[in-house]
DONUTOR-110379 format. One line per field, with one value per atom (N, C-alpha, C, O): residue in one letter; chain; z, y, x; residue number from 0; atom name. Coordinates in steps of 0.1 Angstrom, whole numbers. Example, Ala and Ser with C-alpha at 12.3 -4.5 7.8 and 13.67 -1.06 7.14 Angstrom:
DONUTOR-110379
vexse <- c(A,A,A,A,S,S,S,S)
zado <- c(A,A,A,A,A,A,A,A)
Z <- c(78,78,78,85,71,71,79,80)
Y <- c(-57,-45,-33,-33,-22,-11,0,11)
X <- c(132,123,132,142,128,137,129,134)
drenke <- c(0,0,0,0,1,1,1,1)
seke <- c(N,CA,C,O,N,CA,C,O)
end
This chain:
DONUTOR-110379
vexse <- c(M,M,M,M,G,G,G,G,F,F,F,F,V,V,V,V,N,N,N,N,Y,Y,Y,Y,I,I,I,I,I,I,I,I,E,E,E,E,L,L,L,L,L,L,L,L,R,R,R,R,D,D,D,D,P,P,P,P,R,R,R,R,A,A,A,A,F,F,F,F,I,I,I,I,A,A,A,A,S,S,S,S,M,M,M,M,I,I,I,I,A,A,A,A,T,T,T,T,G,G,G,G,P,P,P,P,L,L,L,L,A,A,A,A,A,A,A,A,Y,Y,Y,Y,G,G,G,G,F,F,F,F,V,V,V,V,F,F,F,F,L,L,L,L,I,I,I,I,V,V,V,V,F,F,F,F,I,I,I,I,E,E,E,E,T,T,T,T,G,G,G,G,V,V,V,V,V,V,V,V,F,F,F,F,F,F,F,F,P,P,P,P,F,F,F,F,L,L,L,L,P,P,P,P,G,G,G,G,D,D,D,D,S,S,S,S,L,L,L,L,L,L,L,L,F,F,F,F,A,A,A,A,A,A,A,A,G,G,G,G,F,F,F,F,F,F,F,F,A,A,A,A,H,H,H,H,N,N,N,N,G,G,G,G,G,G,G,G,F,F,F,F,N,N,N,N,I,I,I,I,V,V,V,V,F,F,F,F,L,L,L,L,L,L,L,L,V,V,V,V,I,I,I,I,T,T,T,T,W,W,W,W,A,A,A,A,A,A,A,A,A,A,A,A,I,I,I,I,L,L,L,L,G,G,G,G,D,D,D,D,Q,Q,Q,Q,M,M,M,M,N,N,N,N,F,F,F,F,M,M,M,M,I,I,I,I,G,G,G,G,H,H,H,H,F,F,F,F,F,F,F,F,G,G,G,G,Q,Q,Q,Q,K,K,K,K,I,I,I,I,I,I,I,I,A,A,A,A,S,S,S,S,G,G,G,G,K,K,K,K,V,V,V,V,K,K,K,K,A,A,A,A,L,L,L,L,T,T,T,T,P,P,P,P,E,E,E,E,H,H,H,H,L,L,L,L,E,E,E,E,K,K,K,K,T,T,T,T,Q,Q,Q,Q,K,K,K,K,F,F,F,F,L,L,L,L,N,N,N,N,K,K,K,K,H,H,H,H,G,G,G,G,H,H,H,H,L,L,L,L,A,A,A,A,I,I,I,I,F,F,F,F,L,L,L,L,G,G,G,G,R,R,R,R,F,F,F,F,F,F,F,F,P,P,P,P,F,F,F,F,I,I,I,I,R,R,R,R,T,T,T,T,F,F,F,F,V,V,V,V,P,P,P,P,F,F,F,F,I,I,I,I,A,A,A,A,G,G,G,G,M,M,M,M,G,G,G,G,G,G,G,G,M,M,M,M,H,H,H,H,W,W,W,W,H,H,H,H,N,N,N,N,F,F,F,F,G,G,G,G,I,I,I,I,Y,Y,Y,Y,N,N,N,N,I,I,I,I,L,L,L,L,G,G,G,G,G,G,G,G,L,L,L,L,T,T,T,T,W,W,W,W,S,S,S,S,T,T,T,T,M,M,M,M,F,F,F,F,V,V,V,V,L,L,L,L,L,L,L,L,G,G,G,G,Y,Y,Y,Y,F,F,F,F,F,F,F,F,G,G,G,G,G,G,G,G,I,I,I,I,P,P,P,P,V,V,V,V,V,V,V,V,Q,Q,Q,Q,E,E,E,E,H,H,H,H,F,F,F,F,E,E,E,E,L,L,L,L,L,L,L,L,I,I,I,I,V,V,V,V,G,G,G,G,I,I,I,I,V,V,V,V,A,A,A,A,V,V,V,V,S,S,S,S,I,I,I,I,I,I,I,I,P,P,P,P,T,T,T,T,V,V,V,V,V,V,V,V,G,G,G,G,L,L,L,L,I,I,I,I,R,R,R,R,G,G,G,G,R,R,R,R,M,M,M,M,S,S,S,S,K,K,K,K,G,G,G,G,E,E,E,E,K,K,K,K,N,N,N,N,N,N,N,N,E,E,E,E,E,E,E,E,V,V,V,V,T,T,T,T,D,D,D,D,T,T,T,T,N,N,N,N,E,E,E,E,D,D,D,D,E,E,E,E,A,A,A,A)
zado <- c(A,A,A,A,A,A,A,A,A,A,A,A,A,A,A,A,A,A,A,A,A,A,A,A,A,A,A,A,A,A,A,A,A,A,A,A,A,A,A,A,A,A,A,A,A,A,A,A,A,A,A,A,A,A,A,A,A,A,A,A,A,A,A,A,A,A,A,A,A,A,A,A,A,A,A,A,A,A,A,A,A,A,A,A,A,A,A,A,A,A,A,A,A,A,A,A,A,A,A,A,A,A,A,A,A,A,A,A,A,A,A,A,A,A,A,A,A,A,A,A,A,A,A,A,A,A,A,A,A,A,A,A,A,A,A,A,A,A,A,A,A,A,A,A,A,A,A,A,A,A,A,A,A,A,A,A,A,A,A,A,A,A,A,A,A,A,A,A,A,A,A,A,A,A,A,A,A,A,A,A,A,A,A,A,A,A,A,A,A,A,A,A,A,A,A,A,A,A,A,A,A,A,A,A,A,A,A,A,A,A,A,A,A,A,A,A,A,A,A,A,A,A,A,A,A,A,A,A,A,A,A,A,A,A,A,A,A,A,A,A,A,A,A,A,A,A,A,A,A,A,A,A,A,A,A,A,A,A,A,A,A,A,A,A,A,A,A,A,A,A,A,A,A,A,A,A,A,A,A,A,A,A,A,A,A,A,A,A,A,A,A,A,A,A,A,A,A,A,A,A,A,A,A,A,A,A,A,A,A,A,A,A,A,A,A,A,A,A,A,A,A,A,A,A,A,A,A,A,A,A,A,A,A,A,A,A,A,A,A,A,A,A,A,A,A,A,A,A,A,A,A,A,A,A,A,A,A,A,A,A,A,A,A,A,A,A,A,A,A,A,A,A,A,A,A,A,A,A,A,A,A,A,A,A,A,A,A,A,A,A,A,A,A,A,A,A,A,A,A,A,A,A,A,A,A,A,A,A,A,A,A,A,A,A,A,A,A,A,A,A,A,A,A,A,A,A,A,A,A,A,A,A,A,A,A,A,A,A,A,A,A,A,A,A,A,A,A,A,A,A,A,A,A,A,A,A,A,A,A,A,A,A,A,A,A,A,A,A,A,A,A,A,A,A,A,A,A,A,A,A,A,A,A,A,A,A,A,A,A,A,A,A,A,A,A,A,A,A,A,A,A,A,A,A,A,A,A,A,A,A,A,A,A,A,A,A,A,A,A,A,A,A,A,A,A,A,A,A,A,A,A,A,A,A,A,A,A,A,A,A,A,A,A,A,A,A,A,A,A,A,A,A,A,A,A,A,A,A,A,A,A,A,A,A,A,A,A,A,A,A,A,A,A,A,A,A,A,A,A,A,A,A,A,A,A,A,A,A,A,A,A,A,A,A,A,A,A,A,A,A,A,A,A,A,A,A,A,A,A,A,A,A,A,A,A,A,A,A,A,A,A,A,A,A,A,A,A,A,A,A,A,A,A,A,A,A,A,A,A,A,A,A,A,A,A,A,A,A,A,A,A,A,A,A,A,A,A,A,A,A,A,A,A,A,A,A,A,A,A,A,A,A,A,A,A,A,A,A,A,A,A,A,A,A,A,A,A,A,A,A,A,A,A,A,A,A,A,A,A,A,A,A,A,A,A,A,A,A,A,A,A,A,A,A,A,A,A,A,A,A,A,A,A,A,A,A,A,A,A,A,A,A,A,A,A,A,A,A,A,A,A,A,A,A,A,A,A,A,A,A,A,A,A,A,A,A,A,A,A,A,A,A,A,A,A,A,A,A,A,A,A,A,A,A,A,A,A,A,A,A,A,A,A,A,A,A,A,A,A,A,A,A,A,A,A,A,A,A,A,A,A,A,A,A,A,A,A,A,A,A,A,A,A,A,A,A,A,A,A,A,A,A,A,A,A,A,A,A,A,A,A,A,A,A,A,A,A,A,A,A,A,A,A,A,A,A,A,A,A,A,A,A,A,A,A,A,A,A,A,A,A,A,A,A,A,A,A,A,A,A,A,A,A,A,A,A,A,A,A,A,A,A,A,A,A,A,A,A,A,A,A,A,A,A,A,A,A,A,A,A,A,A,A,A,A,A,A,A,A,A,A,A)
Z <- c(1008,1010,997,997,985,973,971,965,975,973,981,977,994,1003,997,997,991,984,972,970,965,954,960,954,971,977,982,980,988,993,981,982,970,958,952,947,952,947,955,949,968,976,976,976,974,974,961,962,950,937,928,919,929,921,906,899,902,888,881,871,887,882,882,873,893,895,885,878,883,874,859,851,857,843,840,829,850,848,845,837,852,850,835,829,831,818,807,797,810,801,800,789,811,811,801,795,800,791,797,809,788,793,803,812,802,811,825,835,826,840,845,857,837,841,846,857,837,841,852,861,852,862,876,886,876,889,895,907,887,891,896,907,889,893,906,915,907,919,932,942,931,943,947,959,938,941,947,956,940,944,958,967,961,974,985,996,982,993,997,1009,987,990,993,1000,989,990,1001,1005,1006,1016,1029,1029,1039,1052,1058,1067,1054,1059,1054,1060,1043,1037,1035,1024,1047,1046,1043,1040,1043,1042,1028,1026,1018,1004,999,1003,990,986,974,963,977,966,960,947,968,962,954,943,959,952,940,930,940,928,917,905,920,910,904,892,912,907,898,887,902,895,881,871,881,869,859,847,865,856,850,839,858,854,842,832,843,832,820,809,823,811,803,791,809,802,794,783,799,792,784,780,781,771,776,768,789,795,796,795,797,798,788,785,784,777,788,796,787,798,800,811,788,789,795,804,790,796,810,818,814,828,837,848,833,841,842,853,832,833,842,850,842,851,865,874,868,882,887,899,878,882,887,897,878,882,895,903,896,908,921,931,920,932,936,948,926,929,933,943,926,929,943,950,945,958,970,979,970,981,982,993,971,971,978,986,975,981,996,1004,1000,1014,1022,1033,1016,1022,1024,1035,1015,1016,1027,1034,1027,1038,1051,1060,1053,1066,1069,1081,1059,1061,1066,1075,1059,1062,1073,1080,1074,1082,1092,1100,1092,1101,1115,1121,1121,1136,1139,1149,1130,1133,1131,1139,1121,1119,1130,1135,1136,1147,1159,1167,1162,1173,1173,1184,1161,1160,1165,1170,1163,1167,1158,1162,1147,1138,1129,1123,1127,1118,1126,1132,1126,1135,1131,1140,1119,1114,1121,1122,1125,1131,1146,1154,1149,1163,1168,1160,1181,1187,1182,1180,1181,1177,1163,1160,1154,1140,1139,1132,1146,1146,1152,1146,1163,1169,1160,1158,1154,1145,1133,1129,1127,1115,1119,1111,1130,1134,1137,1133,1143,1145,1132,1130,1122,1109,1102,1096,1103,1097,1104,1098,1118,1125,1122,1121,1120,1117,1103,1101,1093,1079,1073,1062,1079,1074,1061,1059,1051,1038,1031,1023,1033,1027,1031,1023,1042,1047,1037,1036,1029,1019,1008,1004,1005,995,1000,995,1012,1018,1022,1022,1027,1032,1022,1025,1009,998,999,995,1005,1004,1017,1018,1025,1037,1038,1040,1038,1039,1053,1062,1053,1065,1065,1065,1067,1067,1054,1054,1043,1030,1030,1024,1037,1038,1048,1046,1059,1070,1069,1074,1062,1061,1054,1060,1043,1037,1046,1046,1052,1061,1073,1075,1079,1091,1086,1093,1074,1069,1066,1069,1060,1058,1071,1072,1081,1094,1101,1109,1099,1106,1099,1105,1088,1082,1073,1070,1067,1058,1045,1041,1040,1028,1016,1014,1009,998,987,981,985,975,978,970,991,995,994,990,999,998,984,981,975,961,954,946,957,950,954,945,967,972,969,967,968,964,950,947,941,927,925,919,932,931,937,931,948,955,947,945,942,934,921,918,914,902,905,898,915,919,923,919,933,939,928,927,921,911,900,896,895,884,888,881,901,905,906,901,912,914,901,898,892,879,871,865,870,862,868,860,881,887,882,878,882,877,862,857,855,840,836,828,842,838,844,838,856,861,856,858,849,844,834,832,828,818,823,816,836,842,846,853,841,844,858,862,867,881,887,896,882,887,882,889,869,864,871,873,875,882,896,901,902,917,919,929,909,910,922,929,926,938,950,959,951,963,964,975,953,952,957,964,953,957,972,978,977,992,999,1009,993,999,999,1008,988,987,998,1005,1000,1010,1024,1032,1026,1039,1042,1053,1032,1034,1036,1044,1029,1030,1044,1049,1051,1064,1075,1087,1073,1084,1092,1104,1085,1092,1101,1112,1096,1103,1116,1126,1114,1125,1136,1148,1132,1141,1148,1161,1141,1147,1158,1169,1155,1164,1177,1188,1175,1186,1195,1207,1189,1196,1204,1215,1197,1204,1216,1226,1215,1226,1237,1249,1234,1244,1251,1263,1243,1250,1259,1270,1254,1262,1275,1286,1274,1286,1296,1308,1290,1299,1306,1318,1299,1304,1316,1326,1313,1324,1336,1347,1334,1345,1353,1366,1346,1353,1361,1372,1356,1363,1375,1386,1374,1386,1396,1408,1392,1401,1409,1421,1401,1407,1417,1428,1414,1423,1436,1447,1434,1446,1455,1467,1449,1457,1464,1475,1457,1463,1475,1486,1474,1485,1497,1508,1493,1504,1512,1521)
Y <- c(1036,1050,1056,1064,1051,1056,1053,1061,1041,1036,1045,1049,1048,1057,1071,1077,1076,1089,1089,1099,1078,1077,1078,1085,1071,1072,1086,1091,1092,1106,1115,1124,1114,1122,1119,1128,1107,1103,1109,1114,1109,1115,1130,1137,1136,1151,1157,1167,1151,1156,1145,1142,1138,1126,1128,1120,1140,1142,1143,1137,1151,1153,1140,1137,1133,1121,1110,1104,1108,1098,1102,1094,1115,1120,1118,1115,1120,1117,1103,1099,1094,1080,1076,1068,1081,1079,1084,1077,1096,1101,1093,1092,1086,1077,1066,1061,1061,1050,1040,1040,1032,1024,1013,1010,1008,998,1004,997,1016,1022,1026,1024,1031,1035,1023,1023,1013,1001,993,988,993,986,992,985,1005,1012,1009,1006,1010,1007,992,990,983,969,967,961,974,972,977,970,989,995,986,983,982,974,960,955,954,941,942,933,952,953,956,950,965,968,956,954,948,936,924,915,924,911,911,900,923,923,930,941,922,927,939,945,941,953,966,976,966,979,981,983,982,984,998,1001,1007,1022,1027,1038,1018,1023,1027,1021,1037,1043,1036,1041,1023,1015,1021,1022,1025,1031,1043,1044,1052,1065,1063,1070,1053,1051,1045,1049,1036,1030,1041,1041,1049,1060,1069,1073,1073,1082,1075,1082,1062,1056,1056,1057,1053,1054,1068,1069,1078,1092,1094,1100,1090,1091,1083,1086,1071,1063,1071,1070,1078,1086,1097,1100,1102,1113,1109,1117,1096,1091,1086,1082,1086,1082,1067,1062,1059,1045,1039,1046,1027,1019,1013,1005,1016,1011,996,991,989,974,969,960,973,968,972,964,984,989,979,976,976,967,953,948,948,935,936,926,946,948,949,942,956,958,945,942,938,925,916,909,915,905,909,901,922,927,924,919,927,925,910,907,902,887,881,873,883,877,882,875,895,901,894,890,893,886,872,867,865,851,849,840,858,858,861,854,870,874,862,860,855,843,833,826,831,821,825,817,838,843,840,835,843,840,826,822,817,803,797,789,801,795,802,796,816,823,832,840,832,841,841,852,830,829,835,842,831,836,851,858,857,871,879,889,874,881,879,889,867,865,874,877,877,885,899,906,904,918,928,940,924,934,941,952,936,942,952,947,964,974,976,979,973,975,964,966,953,942,945,937,956,959,950,944,948,940,945,937,958,964,959,956,960,956,941,937,933,919,915,907,922,919,923,916,935,940,931,927,926,918,904,899,899,886,886,877,897,899,900,895,907,909,895,892,887,873,865,857,865,857,861,853,874,879,875,871,877,875,862,859,855,842,844,853,835,836,849,854,854,867,878,888,877,887,889,900,879,880,890,898,889,898,912,922,913,926,934,946,927,933,941,950,938,946,961,969,965,978,986,998,981,987,987,976,999,999,993,992,988,980,966,956,966,953,946,933,953,947,939,929,945,938,927,917,929,919,907,896,908,897,885,874,886,874,868,856,876,872,864,853,869,862,849,839,850,838,827,816,830,820,815,803,823,819,810,801,813,806,793,785,789,776,776,765,787,787,779,780,771,763,772,781,769,777,778,789,768,768,779,787,779,789,803,812,804,817,822,833,813,817,822,831,816,820,835,843,837,851,861,873,856,865,870,882,861,865,874,884,871,879,893,903,893,906,914,927,908,915,921,933,914,919,930,941,929,939,952,963,951,963,971,983,964,971,977,988,969,974,986,996,986,997,1010,1020,1010,1022,1027,1039,1018,1022,1029,1039,1022,1028,1040,1049,1042,1055,1066,1076,1064,1074,1076,1087,1065,1066,1074,1083,1071,1078,1092,1101,1094,1108,1117,1129,1110,1118,1129,1138,1128,1138,1150,1159,1149,1160,1171,1169,1183,1195,1197,1200,1196,1199,1189,1192,1176,1166,1169,1167,1173,1177,1189,1189,1198,1210,1207,1213,1198,1195,1181,1175,1176,1162,1159,1149,1167,1165,1164,1156,1174,1174,1162,1156,1157,1145,1133,1124,1132,1121,1121,1110,1133,1134,1129,1123,1133,1129,1114,1109,1108,1093,1086,1077,1092,1086,1088,1079,1100,1103,1094,1089,1093,1085,1070,1063,1066,1052,1048,1037,1058,1055,1058,1054,1065,1068,1056,1056,1045,1033,1027,1023,1027,1022,1030,1024,1043,1052,1051,1050,1051,1049,1036,1035,1025,1012,1012,1006,1018,1019,1027,1023,1038,1046,1038,1038,1032,1024,1013,1010,1006,995,1000,993,1012,1017,1021,1019,1027,1031,1019,1019,1008,996,990,985,990,984,992,987,1006,1014,1012,1011,1010,1008,994,993,984,971,971,965,979,980,987,983,997,1005,996,996,987,978,968,964,963,953,960,953,972,979,981,979,985,987,974,974,963,950,946,940,948,945,953,948,966,974,970,970,966,961,948,946,939,927,929,922,938,941,948,945,956,962,951,955)
X <- c(1124,1120,1115,1106,1120,1115,1101,1093,1096,1083,1073,1063,1078,1070,1068,1058,1079,1078,1068,1061,1068,1058,1044,1036,1041,1028,1024,1013,1034,1032,1029,1020,1036,1034,1020,1013,1016,1003,992,982,993,983,983,973,995,996,991,984,994,989,987,995,975,973,972,976,967,965,979,982,988,1001,1009,1017,1008,1016,1012,1021,999,995,998,1002,996,999,1014,1018,1023,1037,1040,1049,1033,1034,1030,1037,1019,1014,1024,1026,1030,1039,1052,1058,1055,1067,1065,1075,1053,1050,1040,1038,1033,1022,1027,1020,1039,1044,1045,1041,1050,1051,1038,1035,1029,1015,1007,1002,1006,998,1005,998,1018,1025,1024,1022,1023,1021,1007,1006,997,983,983,977,988,988,996,991,1007,1016,1009,1009,1002,996,984,983,976,964,969,963,979,983,990,987,998,1004,994,995,985,975,967,964,963,954,962,957,975,983,993,998,997,1008,1003,999,1002,996,1003,998,1015,1023,1018,1022,1010,1007,992,987,985,970,966,954,976,973,973,971,977,978,964,954,964,951,945,944,940,934,922,921,912,900,902,897,910,912,920,918,930,938,929,931,920,912,903,901,897,889,897,893,909,918,922,922,924,928,916,918,904,892,890,886,893,892,901,897,914,923,920,923,913,909,898,899,890,880,886,881,897,904,915,924,916,926,939,948,941,953,955,966,944,944,934,924,937,926,917,922,904,896,895,895,895,894,907,906,918,931,933,938,928,929,921,925,909,900,907,906,912,919,931,933,938,950,945,951,935,930,923,924,916,910,921,921,932,943,950,953,952,959,951,956,938,929,928,929,926,924,937,937,947,960,966,972,963,968,961,968,948,941,945,946,947,951,965,967,974,987,986,993,978,976,970,975,961,955,966,966,975,985,996,1001,998,1008,1002,1009,989,982,982,984,980,979,992,993,1003,1016,1024,1032,1023,1031,1024,1030,1011,1003,1006,1009,1007,1010,1024,1026,1033,1047,1048,1055,1041,1041,1035,1041,1024,1018,1026,1028,1032,1040,1053,1058,1058,1070,1068,1077,1055,1052,1059,1058,1064,1071,1062,1066,1050,1041,1032,1022,1035,1028,1014,1006,1010,996,987,975,993,985,983,988,976,974,963,955,962,951,937,928,936,923,919,908,929,926,923,914,931,929,915,908,911,899,887,877,888,877,876,865,887,887,881,873,884,879,864,857,860,845,838,827,844,838,837,827,847,847,836,829,836,826,812,803,809,796,791,780,800,796,801,796,809,814,821,829,819,826,823,831,811,807,816,817,823,832,843,849,847,858,853,861,841,835,833,837,826,823,835,835,845,857,865,872,862,869,866,874,855,850,854,849,862,867,882,888,889,903,907,899,919,925,918,925,905,898,901,902,901,904,917,918,927,940,940,947,933,935,926,929,914,905,911,910,917,923,934,936,942,953,947,952,937,931,923,923,917,910,920,917,931,941,947,949,949,954,944,948,931,921,917,908,923,920,908,903,904,893,897,908,888,891,894,887,905,909,899,898,891,880,870,866,865,855,861,854,873,880,881,878,885,887,874,875,863,850,847,845,848,844,855,853,867,879,877,878,873,871,859,860,848,836,839,835,846,849,859,857,869,879,874,877,865,859,850,850,842,832,838,835,847,854,862,860,870,879,870,873,861,852,844,843,839,830,838,833,850,857,863,864,868,873,862,864,850,840,834,829,834,830,838,834,851,861,859,860,856,855,843,843,831,819,818,811,824,823,835,835,844,856,853,861,841,838,829,826,826,818,827,837,824,833,837,848,827,829,839,847,838,848,862,872,863,876,882,894,874,879,883,893,876,879,884,880,891,896,904,901,913,922,913,915,904,895,886,884,882,874,882,876,894,903,905,904,907,909,896,896,885,872,870,865,874,873,881,877,893,902,896,896,890,884,872,871,864,852,855,849,866,870,875,873,882,889,879,883,868,859,854,855,849,845,856,853,868,879,882,884,882,885,874,877,862,851,851,849,855,856,867,865,878,889,886,889,879,874,865,866,855,846,852,849,862,870,877,877,883,891,881,885,870,860,855,853,852,846,857,853,869,880,882,884,881,882,871,873,858,847,848,845,853,855,866,864,877,887,882,885,873,867,858,858,851,842,850,846,861,869,875,876,879,885,874,877,862,851,848,846,847,844,855,852,868,879,878,880,874,873,862,863,851,839,842,838,850,854,863,862,872,881,874,878,864,856,848,841)
drenke <- c(0,0,0,0,1,1,1,1,2,2,2,2,3,3,3,3,4,4,4,4,5,5,5,5,6,6,6,6,7,7,7,7,8,8,8,8,9,9,9,9,10,10,10,10,11,11,11,11,12,12,12,12,13,13,13,13,14,14,14,14,15,15,15,15,16,16,16,16,17,17,17,17,18,18,18,18,19,19,19,19,20,20,20,20,21,21,21,21,22,22,22,22,23,23,23,23,24,24,24,24,25,25,25,25,26,26,26,26,27,27,27,27,28,28,28,28,29,29,29,29,30,30,30,30,31,31,31,31,32,32,32,32,33,33,33,33,34,34,34,34,35,35,35,35,36,36,36,36,37,37,37,37,38,38,38,38,39,39,39,39,40,40,40,40,41,41,41,41,42,42,42,42,43,43,43,43,44,44,44,44,45,45,45,45,46,46,46,46,47,47,47,47,48,48,48,48,49,49,49,49,50,50,50,50,51,51,51,51,52,52,52,52,53,53,53,53,54,54,54,54,55,55,55,55,56,56,56,56,57,57,57,57,58,58,58,58,59,59,59,59,60,60,60,60,61,61,61,61,62,62,62,62,63,63,63,63,64,64,64,64,65,65,65,65,66,66,66,66,67,67,67,67,68,68,68,68,69,69,69,69,70,70,70,70,71,71,71,71,72,72,72,72,73,73,73,73,74,74,74,74,75,75,75,75,76,76,76,76,77,77,77,77,78,78,78,78,79,79,79,79,80,80,80,80,81,81,81,81,82,82,82,82,83,83,83,83,84,84,84,84,85,85,85,85,86,86,86,86,87,87,87,87,88,88,88,88,89,89,89,89,90,90,90,90,91,91,91,91,92,92,92,92,93,93,93,93,94,94,94,94,95,95,95,95,96,96,96,96,97,97,97,97,98,98,98,98,99,99,99,99,100,100,100,100,101,101,101,101,102,102,102,102,103,103,103,103,104,104,104,104,105,105,105,105,106,106,106,106,107,107,107,107,108,108,108,108,109,109,109,109,110,110,110,110,111,111,111,111,112,112,112,112,113,113,113,113,114,114,114,114,115,115,115,115,116,116,116,116,117,117,117,117,118,118,118,118,119,119,119,119,120,120,120,120,121,121,121,121,122,122,122,122,123,123,123,123,124,124,124,124,125,125,125,125,126,126,126,126,127,127,127,127,128,128,128,128,129,129,129,129,130,130,130,130,131,131,131,131,132,132,132,132,133,133,133,133,134,134,134,134,135,135,135,135,136,136,136,136,137,137,137,137,138,138,138,138,139,139,139,139,140,140,140,140,141,141,141,141,142,142,142,142,143,143,143,143,144,144,144,144,145,145,145,145,146,146,146,146,147,147,147,147,148,148,148,148,149,149,149,149,150,150,150,150,151,151,151,151,152,152,152,152,153,153,153,153,154,154,154,154,155,155,155,155,156,156,156,156,157,157,157,157,158,158,158,158,159,159,159,159,160,160,160,160,161,161,161,161,162,162,162,162,163,163,163,163,164,164,164,164,165,165,165,165,166,166,166,166,167,167,167,167,168,168,168,168,169,169,169,169,170,170,170,170,171,171,171,171,172,172,172,172,173,173,173,173,174,174,174,174,175,175,175,175,176,176,176,176,177,177,177,177,178,178,178,178,179,179,179,179,180,180,180,180,181,181,181,181,182,182,182,182,183,183,183,183,184,184,184,184,185,185,185,185,186,186,186,186,187,187,187,187,188,188,188,188,189,189,189,189,190,190,190,190,191,191,191,191,192,192,192,192,193,193,193,193,194,194,194,194,195,195,195,195,196,196,196,196,197,197,197,197,198,198,198,198,199,199,199,199,200,200,200,200,201,201,201,201,202,202,202,202,203,203,203,203,204,204,204,204,205,205,205,205,206,206,206,206,207,207,207,207,208,208,208,208,209,209,209,209,210,210,210,210,211,211,211,211,212,212,212,212,213,213,213,213,214,214,214,214,215,215,215,215,216,216,216,216,217,217,217,217,218,218,218,218,219,219,219,219,220,220,220,220,221,221,221,221,222,222,222,222,223,223,223,223,224,224,224,224,225,225,225,225,226,226,226,226,227,227,227,227)
seke <- c(N,CA,C,O,N,CA,C,O,N,CA,C,O,N,CA,C,O,N,CA,C,O,N,CA,C,O,N,CA,C,O,N,CA,C,O,N,CA,C,O,N,CA,C,O,N,CA,C,O,N,CA,C,O,N,CA,C,O,N,CA,C,O,N,CA,C,O,N,CA,C,O,N,CA,C,O,N,CA,C,O,N,CA,C,O,N,CA,C,O,N,CA,C,O,N,CA,C,O,N,CA,C,O,N,CA,C,O,N,CA,C,O,N,CA,C,O,N,CA,C,O,N,CA,C,O,N,CA,C,O,N,CA,C,O,N,CA,C,O,N,CA,C,O,N,CA,C,O,N,CA,C,O,N,CA,C,O,N,CA,C,O,N,CA,C,O,N,CA,C,O,N,CA,C,O,N,CA,C,O,N,CA,C,O,N,CA,C,O,N,CA,C,O,N,CA,C,O,N,CA,C,O,N,CA,C,O,N,CA,C,O,N,CA,C,O,N,CA,C,O,N,CA,C,O,N,CA,C,O,N,CA,C,O,N,CA,C,O,N,CA,C,O,N,CA,C,O,N,CA,C,O,N,CA,C,O,N,CA,C,O,N,CA,C,O,N,CA,C,O,N,CA,C,O,N,CA,C,O,N,CA,C,O,N,CA,C,O,N,CA,C,O,N,CA,C,O,N,CA,C,O,N,CA,C,O,N,CA,C,O,N,CA,C,O,N,CA,C,O,N,CA,C,O,N,CA,C,O,N,CA,C,O,N,CA,C,O,N,CA,C,O,N,CA,C,O,N,CA,C,O,N,CA,C,O,N,CA,C,O,N,CA,C,O,N,CA,C,O,N,CA,C,O,N,CA,C,O,N,CA,C,O,N,CA,C,O,N,CA,C,O,N,CA,C,O,N,CA,C,O,N,CA,C,O,N,CA,C,O,N,CA,C,O,N,CA,C,O,N,CA,C,O,N,CA,C,O,N,CA,C,O,N,CA,C,O,N,CA,C,O,N,CA,C,O,N,CA,C,O,N,CA,C,O,N,CA,C,O,N,CA,C,O,N,CA,C,O,N,CA,C,O,N,CA,C,O,N,CA,C,O,N,CA,C,O,N,CA,C,O,N,CA,C,O,N,CA,C,O,N,CA,C,O,N,CA,C,O,N,CA,C,O,N,CA,C,O,N,CA,C,O,N,CA,C,O,N,CA,C,O,N,CA,C,O,N,CA,C,O,N,CA,C,O,N,CA,C,O,N,CA,C,O,N,CA,C,O,N,CA,C,O,N,CA,C,O,N,CA,C,O,N,CA,C,O,N,CA,C,O,N,CA,C,O,N,CA,C,O,N,CA,C,O,N,CA,C,O,N,CA,C,O,N,CA,C,O,N,CA,C,O,N,CA,C,O,N,CA,C,O,N,CA,C,O,N,CA,C,O,N,CA,C,O,N,CA,C,O,N,CA,C,O,N,CA,C,O,N,CA,C,O,N,CA,C,O,N,CA,C,O,N,CA,C,O,N,CA,C,O,N,CA,C,O,N,CA,C,O,N,CA,C,O,N,CA,C,O,N,CA,C,O,N,CA,C,O,N,CA,C,O,N,CA,C,O,N,CA,C,O,N,CA,C,O,N,CA,C,O,N,CA,C,O,N,CA,C,O,N,CA,C,O,N,CA,C,O,N,CA,C,O,N,CA,C,O,N,CA,C,O,N,CA,C,O,N,CA,C,O,N,CA,C,O,N,CA,C,O,N,CA,C,O,N,CA,C,O,N,CA,C,O,N,CA,C,O,N,CA,C,O,N,CA,C,O,N,CA,C,O,N,CA,C,O,N,CA,C,O,N,CA,C,O,N,CA,C,O,N,CA,C,O,N,CA,C,O,N,CA,C,O,N,CA,C,O,N,CA,C,O,N,CA,C,O,N,CA,C,O,N,CA,C,O,N,CA,C,O,N,CA,C,O,N,CA,C,O,N,CA,C,O,N,CA,C,O,N,CA,C,O,N,CA,C,O,N,CA,C,O,N,CA,C,O,N,CA,C,O,N,CA,C,O,N,CA,C,O,N,CA,C,O,N,CA,C,O,N,CA,C,O,N,CA,C,O,N,CA,C,O,N,CA,C,O,N,CA,C,O,N,CA,C,O,N,CA,C,O,N,CA,C,O,N,CA,C,O,N,CA,C,O,N,CA,C,O,N,CA,C,O,N,CA,C,O,N,CA,C,O,N,CA,C,O,N,CA,C,O,N,CA,C,O,N,CA,C,O,N,CA,C,O,N,CA,C,O,N,CA,C,O,N,CA,C,O,N,CA,C,O,N,CA,C,O)
end
């Protein structure tokens, strides 16, 4: 429950929350950034964590003296790469059992279907591209591991994707951190990043439900015609 409260506080007032972490000490501040990125990418139970916005916010604070930018990048690189690798291994060894248990509510049929289509469409490149989409970012390595993708192929795209994704959002926050309008509306910008990040996922879910509804209607129509 304490961890959930941390996330709520981070989303509610990211500036004050991160500032309090930095004030606590570098171990707590860097450790929290590492933990959130690692858990979002590495544990299939937590696809809702605010990875994009946290990286941007950390970069913002790095510009304003709260973090060392080089050390911050190294921390986020390690978290992103190790997280995806762990998620891949979880999928490889325990994927079928986890899905069969039905205990992971985030693994809905819609999420699984969308992720599988994403993998089928883009192949190995999906490991790289999936980094930039919340939920898919968490599910792609899990499904790839469960589907038997070779660890060497996964590792290459995992490293490329982890480096690119984390560097891009951290540096965006770092370079925009000195702009007055960004400093004045920091909280609103973070909310905007979260909103923009989840829009593709929401749209995909809506389309999936609509397509499923249309398919069910067609099946009902065909059944009625056969009975007639």
